[in-house]
Residue, then its C-alpha position, 0 to 999 in steps of 0.5 A: x812466653x815461659x820457656x820449659x827447659x829440658x835436658x835430654x839424652x842425645x839419642x832421643x828424637x822428636x824434641x826439636x821444634x816443640x813450642x815453648x820448649x828449650x832442649x839441651x842434649x847430652x850423652x846419656x852416660x855424661x849427664x851430671x848435676x851441673x847440666x841440670x841446674x836450670x832444667x825443669x825436666x830430665x828425659x833419659x834412656x837406660x844408660x843414665x843413673x837417676x838418683x839423689x846424687x844426680x838431682x839434689x840441688x837442681x831445679x828438675x821437677x819431672x823425670x822421664x825415661x824413654x824405656x819400658x824398664x826403670x831399674x836405673x831410676x831411684x823412684x823412691x827418691x823422686x817421690x820423696x823429693x816431689x819430682x814427677x816421673x814417667x816411663x814408656x812401657x810398651x813403646x819398644x815392644x814391637x821393635x823387640x818382638x821383630x828382633x826376636x822373630x828375625x833372630x829365629x828366622x835367621x838361625x839354622x832351621x828353628x823357624x821351620x821347627x817351630x812351624x812344625x810344632x816345636x815350642x817357644x818358651x817366653x820368660x816375662x809376660x810384660x808388654x814385650x812378652x805379651x806382644x810376642x805371645x800374641x804374634x806367636x799365637x797369630x802365627x800358630x806357633x806353640x808357646x808357654x810363658x813363665x812369669x811368677x810375679x803375675x797372677x798365673x790366670x793372667x799369663x798366657x799358657x803359664x808354665x814353670x821355669x823348667x818347662x820353659x827351659x825345655x822349649x826349642x827356643x827360649x827368649x828372655x823378656x823379664x824386667x830386671x829386679x833384685x827383689x825376693x822371692x823371684x829376682x831376675x838378676x842371674x835368673x839363668x845361672x850355672x844350674x839353669x844354663x846346664x838344663x839347656x841343650x845345644x839343640x835349643x836356641x837362647x835369645x836375650x833381648x831384655x837386660x844383660x844381667x838376667x843371664x850370668x854371663x860368666x857362666x854362659x861363656x863357660x858353657x859356650x866354650x864347652x859347647x861351641x855348637x850351642x846357638x845363643x843370640x845376645x842383644x844385651x850384655x852384663x857390664x854394658x857397655x864393656x861387654x866381654x869380647x870372648x862372649x861375643x866371639x861365642x854367640x851366633x848373633x850379637x848386637x849392641x842393645x838395639x833390639x828396641x831401637x827402631x825409629x818407631x819405638x823411639x818416637x812412641x817413647x818420646x810421645x808418651x813422655x811428652x804427654x806425661x810431662x805436659x800433664x805433670x807440669x800443667x802444660x798444653x799437650x805436645x807431641x812429636x811429628x813421626x805419628x803422621x809419617x807412615x812407612x813406605x809400602x812393601x812388596x813381597x816376591x812370593x816364595x813357596x813355604x810359610x817359613x820363606x814367606x816369613x823370612x821375606x817379610x821380616x827381611x823387608x824392614x830389618x837385616x839382623x846380621x847387619x847389626x851383628x857385623x857392626x858389633x863384631x867390627x868394633x870389637x875387632x878394632x878395639x883389639x882387646x882394649x875394654x875402654x875403646x870397646x865400651x866407647x864404640x858400643x855406645x857410639x853404635x847406639x848413638x849413631x844407629x841407622x833409622x830402622x822402621x818396623x814391619x808392623x803397620x806396613x802395607x804389604x802390596x799384593x799379598x794374597x792367601x797364606x802370604x796375607x795371613x802371615x803378613x796380618x799375623x805380623x801386624x801388617x796391612x794387606x789388600x786382602x783385608x778389603 
């Protein structure tokens, strides 16, 4: 039987025990041409730069990236070289959305302010932005969205950038592009950051370069009370520890790192790889493993119910502590901090998503809110 030879990022799950497939795992930043000489396919995440320099002279016939974005892949070269390509749009959408909601629920009383009528400004209406807007609408939280690349009639509550930057909570979900007329690199620069007040919550779980990190650091050093949440950092994995000290929550680019999202991405790439290379269908095993049901102690307010539900699967401050601990241990050594940042991602604990979970005994308003977060409840019957 012919064996398909695959080189994969060491952080990709679900590739073991695939019939007729031999997998060699490598650290994403360490994948080099010599690893690919005999490989039929390369499966990566966002940290591997895939281009002619990496692939020229190799046997690779298919490249897949287990990410929604593909700014790290030279797709023009792949097309020219006749190498198949696929990515995993939407695979991590719910994981990132739950990270954003967890951040809102944790920081001060922003959740209460939103439930009382304040607005969320969403930048980017791709898979993540769309799902976030759906969740907000289900929770009856007002929002508007800025995405100039799309037909504005297709964008939910379409708004200008200025309107989004005036919202109580601002959350960033654009793809990273340098293309004109609306490049997203440094989309929030000195002028844009100056429009945001210290009473607004800013969250970036897209790409670090979407915010000018030097300008953001300058603003935060002048306005220490301004709450900013960063999961992504310019210059990763060598983030600026001074910026980490200034943010209210910081994490190591793990918003989309739920176990569910990783397996969804793997399944999408396996399907695309099989189709591209003319192979039988293949898939990982997680799709049949439902998360354990959860039960909720009944608090009084909608905000308390949402905090309890979100906390059943994910404690965002655990990730904040992990990153601050490795930064403290690095003691200013940028190489040590960069290596520790990557290690956090490689060894990230298994985290299941809340959406899809059965919430036992939820009734009334608690049931409504659980359903709005994508859960199942007894009250549905």
